[in-house]
C-alpha positions in Angstrom: -64.6 59.4 122.4 -64.0 59.1 118.6 -60.9 61.6 117.2 -62.4 64.0 114.4 -61.7 63.7 111.2 -58.2 64.0 109.7 -59.5 66.8 107.1 -61.3 68.5 109.9 -57.6 68.6 112.3 -55.9 70.0 109.6 -58.0 72.6 109.2 -58.1 73.6 112.8 -54.3 73.3 112.3 -54.2 75.9 109.6 -56.5 78.3 111.5 -53.9 78.1 114.2 -51.7 79.1 112.3 -52.8 81.9 110.5 -54.1 83.1 114.1 -51.5 82.8 115.3 -48.9 83.8 112.2 -51.6 87.5 112.3 -50.8 87.8 116.4 -47.0 87.8 116.0 -46.6 90.1 112.6 -49.5 92.8 114.3 -47.4 92.7 117.5 -44.0 93.1 116.3 -45.0 95.3 113.2 -44.0 98.4 115.2 -40.4 97.1 114.8 -40.3 98.2 111.4 -40.9 101.7 112.0 -37.2 102.2 113.9 -34.1 102.9 112.8 -30.6 101.4 113.1 -29.0 101.9 117.0 -25.6 102.8 117.3 -24.9 99.5 119.3 -23.2 97.2 116.4 -26.1 98.1 114.3 -23.0 100.2 113.1 -20.6 97.0 112.8 -23.0 94.5 111.2 -24.8 96.9 108.7 -24.1 101.0 108.9 -20.7 101.4 108.3 -19.6 97.6 107.8 -18.3 98.6 103.6 -17.7 94.9 102.7 -21.7 94.8 103.0 -21.5 96.8 99.7 -19.8 94.0 97.6 -23.1 92.0 97.6 -23.6 88.5 97.1 -21.0 88.1 94.8 -17.5 85.9 94.9 -15.7 88.9 96.4 -18.4 88.8 99.1 -18.9 85.1 99.9 -14.9 85.2 100.4 -15.0 87.9 103.1 -18.1 87.1 104.6 -16.6 82.7 105.8 -12.9 84.6 105.9 -14.2 87.3 108.7 -13.6 87.5 112.3 -15.2 90.9 112.8 -17.3 91.7 116.0 -15.8 89.1 117.5 -17.4 86.0 115.8 -17.4 83.8 112.9 -20.9 83.3 111.7 -20.5 84.0 107.3 -24.5 83.0 107.2 -25.4 86.0 109.5 -23.4 88.3 107.3 -25.0 86.5 104.1 -27.8 87.6 105.3 -26.8 91.1 106.1 -25.6 91.4 102.3 -28.5 90.5 101.4 -30.8 92.7 103.2 -28.2 95.8 102.1 -29.0 95.0 98.4 -32.4 94.8 99.1 -32.8 97.6 101.0 -29.8 99.4 100.6 -29.1 101.6 104.2 -33.4 102.0 104.6 -33.6 100.6 108.2 -37.2 99.4 107.8 -36.4 96.6 105.4 -33.6 95.2 107.7 -36.4 95.2 110.4 -38.8 93.9 108.4 -36.7 90.7 107.4 -36.3 90.2 111.2 -39.7 90.3 112.0 -40.5 88.2 109.2 -38.1 85.3 111.0 -39.4 85.7 113.7 -43.4 84.8 112.4 -41.6 82.3 110.8 -40.6 80.0 114.1 -43.4 80.9 116.0 -45.2 78.5 113.5 -41.7 76.3 113.4 -42.8 75.7 116.9 -46.2 75.5 116.8 -45.7 72.6 113.5 -43.0 71.2 115.9 -44.5 70.4 118.7 -47.8 69.4 116.5 -45.8 66.7 115.2 -43.8 65.9 118.4 -46.9 65.7 120.2 -49.8 66.0 118.7 -51.8 68.2 121.5 -52.6 70.6 119.6 -53.9 73.7 122.1 -50.8 73.2 124.0 -48.3 73.3 120.9 -50.7 76.5 119.9 -50.3 78.0 123.7 -46.1 77.1 123.5 -46.3 79.0 120.0 -47.8 82.0 121.2 -45.7 82.6 124.0 -43.2 82.2 122.1 -44.1 85.4 119.3 -45.7 87.8 122.1 -43.2 87.2 125.0 -41.0 90.7 125.2 -37.8 88.7 126.5 -38.1 88.1 122.3 -37.8 91.9 121.8 -34.0 92.5 121.8 -33.3 89.4 119.1 -36.3 90.8 116.5 -36.4 94.0 117.3 -32.1 94.9 117.1 -30.6 95.0 113.5 -27.5 93.3 114.7 -29.2 90.3 116.3 -29.8 89.1 113.3 -28.0 86.0 114.4 -30.7 84.8 116.7 -33.7 84.8 114.2 -31.2 83.3 111.7 -30.0 80.4 113.8 -33.4 79.8 115.1 -35.1 79.0 112.0 -32.4 76.5 111.2 -32.3 74.7 114.9 -36.0 74.4 114.6 -36.2 73.0 111.1 -33.1 70.9 112.0 -34.9 69.0 115.3 -38.1 69.2 112.5 -36.2 67.1 109.9 -35.1 65.0 113.7 -38.6 64.4 114.2 -39.2 62.5 110.8 -35.5 60.9 110.5 -37.3 59.5 114.6 -40.6 58.2 113.0 -40.1 57.1 109.6 -37.8 54.2 107.7 -36.0 53.0 104.7 -34.4 55.4 101.9 -36.6 58.8 103.8 -35.1 58.7 107.2 -32.0 58.6 105.8 -33.1 61.8 103.9 -34.3 63.3 107.4 -30.8 62.2 109.0 -28.8 64.0 106.2 -30.8 67.5 106.7 -31.5 67.5 110.0 -27.2 67.6 110.1 -27.3 70.1 107.3 -29.8 72.5 109.1 -27.8 72.2 112.4 -24.6 73.1 110.9 -26.2 76.0 108.6 -27.1 77.0 112.0 -23.4 77.4 113.2 -23.0 79.2 110.5 -26.0 81.9 111.4 -24.4 81.7 115.4 -22.9 78.8 117.6 -24.6 78.9 120.3 -26.2 76.4 118.7 -23.6 73.6 120.2 -26.0 72.4 122.8 -28.2 70.8 119.2 -26.7 67.6 120.1 -27.9 67.6 123.8 -31.7 68.6 122.1 -31.7 65.6 120.6 -31.1 63.0 123.0 -33.7 65.7 124.9 -36.5 64.3 122.2 -35.6 61.0 122.4 -36.7 60.8 125.6 -39.8 62.9 125.5 -41.5 62.7 123.7 -40.3 60.3 120.9 -39.7 57.9 123.6 -36.4 55.9 121.9 -34.9 56.1 125.2 -37.6 53.1 126.4 -37.0 51.0 123.1 -33.1 51.8 121.8 -30.4 51.6 124.0 -28.4 54.6 125.2 -26.0 54.1 123.3 -27.1 53.6 120.1 -28.4 57.2 120.8 -25.0 59.2 121.6 -23.8 57.3 118.3 -25.9 58.7 116.3 -25.6 62.0 117.3 -21.5 61.6 116.8 -22.1 63.6 113.4 -23.9 66.2 115.4 -21.3 66.7 118.1 -18.3 66.7 116.0 -19.9 69.7 114.2 -20.1 71.5 117.2 -16.8 71.0 118.3 -15.7 72.3 115.6 -18.1 74.7 116.1 -17.1 75.6 119.3 -13.2 75.6 118.7 -13.7 78.5 116.1 -15.2 80.4 118.3 -12.9 80.2 121.1 -10.2 81.2 118.7 -11.8 84.2 117.2 -12.9 85.6 120.3 -9.5 85.0 122.3 -8.1 86.9 119.8 -10.7 89.7 119.3 -10.3 90.6 122.6 -13.8 89.5 123.5 -13.3 87.5 126.6 -12.7 88.2 130.2 -9.7 87.1 131.5 -9.4 85.7 134.8 -8.2 88.1 136.6 -11.0 90.2 135.0 -13.9 88.2 136.4 -12.5 85.3 138.5 -13.9 82.1 139.3 -16.0 83.3 142.0 -18.0 85.7 140.9 -18.3 83.7 137.9 -19.6 81.5 139.8 -22.4 83.3 141.4 -23.1 85.4 138.8 -24.3 82.2 137.1 -27.0 81.0 139.8 -28.5 84.2 140.4 -28.5 85.1 136.3 -30.5 81.1 135.4 -32.9 82.4 138.5 -32.9 85.5 136.6 -33.7 84.7 133.3 -37.0 82.6 134.9 -38.1 85.3 136.8 -37.9 87.2 133.5 -39.6 84.2 131.7 -42.9 84.7 134.2 -42.9 89.3 134.9 -40.4 90.8 131.6 -40.2 93.6 133.9 -36.6 96.5 133.9 -35.7 95.2 130.2 -32.9 96.5 129.2 -30.2 96.0 126.2 -27.3 96.0 128.8 -27.0 94.1 132.3 -23.6 95.5 133.2 -21.3 93.9 135.9 -21.9 95.5 139.2 -19.7 95.2 142.3 -21.4 91.4 143.1 -24.0 89.9 144.5 -25.8 89.3 147.7 -25.6 86.7 149.9 -29.1 86.0 149.8 -29.4 86.4 146.1 -26.4 83.6 145.6 -28.3 81.2 148.4 -31.9 82.2 147.3 -31.5 81.5 143.5 -28.7 78.5 144.0 -32.1 76.8 146.4 -34.7 77.3 143.8 -31.9 75.6 141.0 -31.5 72.8 143.5 -35.1 73.0 144.3 -36.7 72.8 140.7 -34.1 70.4 139.8 -34.8 67.7 142.7 -38.2 68.0 141.8 -38.6 67.0 138.0 -36.1 64.4 138.6 -38.3 62.6 141.1 -41.5 62.7 138.3 -39.8 62.2 135.6 -41.5 58.6 135.4 -44.9 60.1 135.1 -44.2 63.5 133.9 -40.9 63.3 131.5 -41.8 66.6 129.9 -40.2 68.3 133.0 -37.1 67.2 132.9 -37.2 67.5 129.6 -38.1 71.0 129.5 -36.1 72.0 132.7 -32.8 69.9 131.3 -33.8 72.4 127.8 -33.9 75.8 129.2 -30.4 74.9 132.1 -28.6 73.0 129.1 -29.1 75.8 126.3 -27.7 78.4 128.2 -24.6 76.7 128.9 -22.6 78.8 126.3 -23.7 82.2 127.1 -24.3 81.7 131.1 -20.6 83.0 131.6 -18.5 80.0 132.4 -16.5 81.8 129.7 -17.5 85.0 129.8 -17.4 86.9 126.9 -18.6 91.0 126.8 -19.7 92.8 129.7 -22.9 92.1 130.4 -24.6 90.0 133.5 -26.8 88.1 131.2 -29.3 89.6 128.0 -32.5 88.9 126.9 -31.5 87.9 123.8 -30.0 84.5 124.7 -32.9 83.6 125.8 -34.7 82.8 122.4 -34.7 79.5 123.0 -33.7 78.4 125.9 -36.9 80.2 126.8 -38.9 76.9 125.3 -38.1 74.5 127.7 -39.2 76.1 130.5 -42.5 77.4 128.6 -42.8 73.8 127.1 -42.4 72.4 130.8 -45.2 74.7 132.5 -48.0 74.6 129.9 -47.9 70.4 129.7 -48.1 70.3 133.7 -50.7 73.1 134.2 -52.8 71.0 131.1 -52.1 67.8 133.6 -52.6 69.9 136.7 -55.8 70.1 135.7 -56.7 67.2 134.1 -60.6 66.3 133.9 -61.4 69.2 136.1 -63.4 71.7 134.6 -63.6 74.6 135.9 -60.0 74.9 136.3 -59.1 73.5 132.5 -61.3 76.9 131.9 -59.5 78.7 134.7 -55.8 77.7 132.8 -57.3 78.9 129.4 -58.3 82.2 130.8 -55.3 82.4 132.0 -53.6 81.3 129.1 -55.2 83.7 127.1 -54.7 86.4 129.6 -50.8 85.5 129.9 -50.1 85.8 125.7 -52.3 88.9 125.6 -50.4 90.8 128.3 -47.0 89.7 127.2 -47.9 91.1 123.8 -49.0 94.5 125.1 -45.3 94.7 127.4 -43.8 93.1 123.8 -45.5 96.4 121.2 -43.9 99.2 124.6 -40.2 97.0 124.6 -40.2 98.2 120.9 -40.5 101.5 121.3 -37.5 102.0 123.6 -35.7 100.6 120.3 -36.7 103.6 118.0 -33.4 104.8 118.5 -29.9 105.5 119.6 -31.0 107.6 122.7 -34.3 106.2 123.4 -31.9 102.8 124.3 -29.7 103.8 125.6 -31.9 106.2 128.5 -34.0 103.1 129.0 -30.9 101.2 129.2 -29.6 104.4 132.2 -32.9 104.2 133.9 -33.9 100.2 135.0 -30.0 99.1 135.7 -28.9 102.7 137.3 -26.4 103.9 134.9 -23.1 102.1 133.8 -20.2 103.4 132.2 -20.9 101.6 128.4 -24.8 103.1 128.9 -23.9 106.8 129.8 -21.0 106.5 127.1 -24.1 104.8 124.3 -26.9 107.2 125.0 -23.5 110.5 125.1 -22.8 108.8 121.4 -26.7 109.0 120.3 -27.2 112.2 121.5 -23.5 113.3 120.2 -25.4 112.3 116.1 -28.8 114.1 117.3 -26.9 117.0 117.9 -27.3 117.4 121.2 -24.0 118.4 121.9 -24.5 119.2 125.9 -26.0 116.2 127.0 -23.8 114.2 124.8 -20.6 115.4 126.8 -22.9 114.9 130.1 -23.6 111.7 129.3 -19.8 110.8 128.4 -18.6 112.5 131.6 -20.7 110.3 133.5 -19.7 107.7 131.6 -15.6 108.1 132.4 -16.4 108.4 136.2 -18.1 104.9 136.0 -14.5 103.8 134.6 -12.1 106.8 135.0 -9.5 106.5 132.3 -11.5 105.1 129.5 -10.2 105.3 126.2 -13.6 104.9 124.2 -15.0 107.6 126.3 -12.1 110.3 125.8 -12.5 109.8 122.4 -16.0 110.5 122.1 -15.4 113.6 124.7 -12.6 114.5 121.8 -15.3 114.3 119.0 -18.3 116.3 121.1 -16.1 118.8 121.9 -15.0 119.5 118.1 -18.0 120.0 117.5 -18.5 122.8 120.2 -15.6 124.7 118.5 -14.0 123.4 121.7 -11.0 122.4 119.5 -8.0 122.7 122.3 -10.2 120.2 124.5 -10.7 118.4 122.0 -7.1 117.2 120.7 -5.9 117.0 124.9 -9.2 114.1 125.2 -7.8 112.3 121.7 -4.8 112.6 122.5 -5.7 110.9 126.3 -7.4 108.9 124.2 -4.2 107.6 122.6 -2.5 107.2 125.5 -4.8 104.4 126.3 -4.8 102.9 123.1 -2.1 103.8 120.4 -3.7 101.4 118.2 -6.9 103.1 117.5 -7.0 104.0 113.7 -10.4 105.8 114.4 -8.9 108.2 116.9 -5.8 109.4 115.5 -8.2 110.0 112.5 -10.2 112.8 114.4 -6.8 114.2 116.5 -5.8 114.9 112.4 -9.4 116.6 112.1 -9.4 118.3 115.3 -5.4 119.6 114.1 -6.9 120.2 110.9 -9.5 122.4 112.2 -6.5 124.7 114.3 -4.4 124.8 110.8 -1.9 122.7 111.7 -2.1 120.9 108.6 1.1 119.2 108.6 1.0 118.1 112.1 -3.1 117.1 111.0 -1.4 114.8 107.6 1.2 112.9 109.9 -1.9 112.0 112.6 -4.2 110.6 109.4 -1.3 109.0 107.9 -0.6 107.0 111.3 -4.4 106.5 111.1 -3.4 104.4 108.0 -0.4 102.8 109.2 -2.8 100.7 111.4 -6.1 100.3 109.1 -5.5 100.9 105.6 -8.8 100.9 104.6 -9.9 103.5 106.6 -11.6 105.5 103.5 -12.2 108.8 105.6 -8.2 109.4 106.6 -7.5 109.8 103.0 -10.1 112.1 102.3 -9.1 114.1 105.3 -5.3 114.1 103.9 -7.0 115.1 100.1 -9.1 117.9 102.3 -5.7 119.5 103.7 -3.6 119.3 100.7 -6.8 121.3 98.9 -6.5 123.9 101.4 -2.4 124.1 100.3 -3.5 124.3 97.2 -2.0 120.8 96.7 -4.9 119.7 93.9 -3.4 117.1 91.6 -2.2 114.6 94.8 -5.6 116.3 96.9 -7.9 114.2 93.7 -5.3 111.3 94.3 -6.3 111.0 98.0 -10.3 111.4 97.1 -9.9 108.7 94.1 -8.1 106.5 97.1 -11.2 107.1 99.5 -13.7 106.2 96.7 -11.8 102.9 95.7 -12.1 101.9 99.3 -15.7 103.1 99.9 -17.7 103.9 96.3 -20.5 105.5 99.4 -18.5 108.2 100.9 -20.0 110.8 99.6 -18.6 114.0 101.0 -15.3 112.3 99.0 -17.2 112.8 96.2 -18.1 116.3 96.9 -14.5 117.1 98.1 -13.2 115.3 94.5 -16.1 117.6 92.4 -14.7 121.0 94.1 -10.7 120.0 93.6 -11.8 119.4 89.5 -13.5 122.3 89.7 -10.8 124.2 90.8 -8.7 123.2 87.9 -11.6 123.7 85.4 -12.1 120.4 85.0 -16.5 121.2 84.8 -17.7 117.9 83.3 -15.5 115.8 85.9 -17.0 118.2 88.8 -20.5 118.4 87.6 -20.5 114.5 87.7 -18.4 114.4 91.3 -21.3 116.8 92.9 -24.1 114.4 90.8 -22.6 111.5 92.8 -22.5 113.2 95.8 -25.8 114.4 95.5 -27.5 110.4 95.2 -25.7 109.0 97.8 -26.8 112.6 100.3 -29.4 114.3 98.7 -30.2 116.8 101.8 -26.6 118.7 101.1 -27.3 122.0 100.6 -23.8 123.3 99.3 -23.6 120.6 96.2 -26.6 121.8 95.0 -25.1 125.6 95.5 -22.5 123.5 93.8 -23.4 122.2 90.8 -25.5 125.0 90.1 -22.4 126.9 89.7 -20.9 124.5 87.4 -24.0 124.3 85.7 -23.8 127.8 85.3 -20.1 127.7 83.6 -22.0 125.5 81.2 -24.6 127.6 80.1 -27.5 125.2 81.6 -29.1 127.9 83.5 -31.9 127.1 83.4 -30.9 123.5 85.8 -28.8 126.0 87.3 -31.9 127.5 89.0 -33.2 124.2 89.8 -30.2 124.0 92.5 -30.1 126.9 93.7 -33.8 126.5 94.3 -33.4 123.3 95.9 -30.0 124.8 97.7 -32.3 127.0 99.6 -35.0 124.7 100.5 -33.1 122.3 102.3 -31.2 125.8 103.8 -33.1 128.6 104.0 -30.6 131.2 105.2 -27.7 129.5 102.6 -27.1 132.9 101.4 -24.5 132.1 98.3 -26.7 129.8 97.3 -28.9 132.8 97.6 -26.6 135.1 96.2 -25.8 133.2 93.3 -29.3 132.2 92.2 -30.3 136.4 92.1 -27.4 136.6 89.8 -28.8 134.5 87.5 -32.2 135.1 87.2 -30.6 138.9 86.8 -27.9 137.4 84.3 -25.3 139.0 86.0 -21.6 138.2 87.0 -20.3 137.2 90.3 -21.6 134.1 91.3 -19.8 132.3 94.5 -18.9 129.3 95.5 -19.0 127.5 98.8 -15.5 126.1 98.5 -15.2 124.7 102.0 -14.0 121.2 102.0 -16.0 118.5 103.8 
């Protein structure tokens, strides 16, 4: 049969790419409506003051020198900085960037496989499953996992350039090689999991590039040396950073035998979740150990598949390539070196799953051969699978709406763990559901007795419940577990302040600053206590030090306004209140006190608007109501809300 004209083939490819982009965009669009979650999004975005430096020299220098979150991935930090400049802390923008990157990756998968194999239908199936699969929700809908979609972009670009290198000649060939190396370096700067890329290039040399048959293995290995050197450098940096950050479990915490059992079981679980993605969760915690049946069954599965693909490597080389792609790309995160608390994670399958999907797609098409009925049946199966995965994905995205929905799901799916109950407790605390938060944190403490994090969080919840003595007891117990926790010293200071133990509160704040000089809220706390003691100039100095660290600290601007008002500096007070309201427009007290400043300045019309806004935000705000009545009645006696924030 004659080949279709090149123009017709190009048109079909463009149409397929358009349909793929529309399908992936429509499925993941729901993520744009989600908020941030209280699991690493605070570290990466919402409470990361370094992002506010922007993409200037200071911000870039921090990105390349930071080991925050026990990782060195400067390109990821720069990506978050750019999003912050574009969207601030509006979550939709951060989610939109991740969705766009994922759509781009799905298109690159299609284009890459089409370039490598020429098999348009199969390339489209692999790309569609990649783009729509629920295992990718974690990488796309979780803002903190920007590194997954970002590093994948450069990984795929590196493979694209390498394909050009393998097939071009002359100067164009050298350019393609250089571009492949450049994209790989950028990918490592986004996430070091890409260290296995040199091995993936060797797999592509075996099939579909078929370079093993035309070139010696020695030559193929030599041309990978620059890639291998980048991988080694990245692995060394990552090991040092994660070990220094305390992210690695030692052999006492997780013995070699437990790691080996989890390794074989995890490979089998990853494969099963690819086929049937049920009961997905943000965290799959370690449990007491795997049963002998699970370990033996998983080991037999791995052995059987490996023997089968090796035996068929001659006639069906794609089976070996797909299987080794899956197994090899998971090596950095399979638990040989254990980082974090999870047995496995959906996000780790973002790129490794391509190997299994490729294996299955090419294998089933070859199985069908010329049998048209079977081919039609497989086409229906492929369409039904992608549609089913899309529906699973849409539902899974809803679980990422916020921290509460995310960790309620985790508790329901995994039976609960200390971390899941703890994170759910934090999310409930943020929503003001204090009794539920307290219960979840007690469950967390029961699952992990003596947990510093749970004790500290219980202290915060008790403080908000008005149980200040219990709060102090919990925070002191937490600091007994972790005396170097600056945040807990700060929280203890706020509790002591509530009890009127001002000198002890200042001492607690100072201990926090001794551990973390960049803790702006500790300066704010000291300034608040000094204000209560009538030492207003010293309080102002502390508020200004807090703002020098964090220019977006709305409570610091509010308290600065109160302090200037107490000294009679109305211009400075008004300016501070206005800056506070730019950052936190929903603060009725700031509107009320700005109104009082405007009254003193004779700007009664503007003052009325501020009092009315305070009452709109909080109809029960009696001081704002009293002040509004006084201004409208032109009577003296307006009163300020003199409480510090």
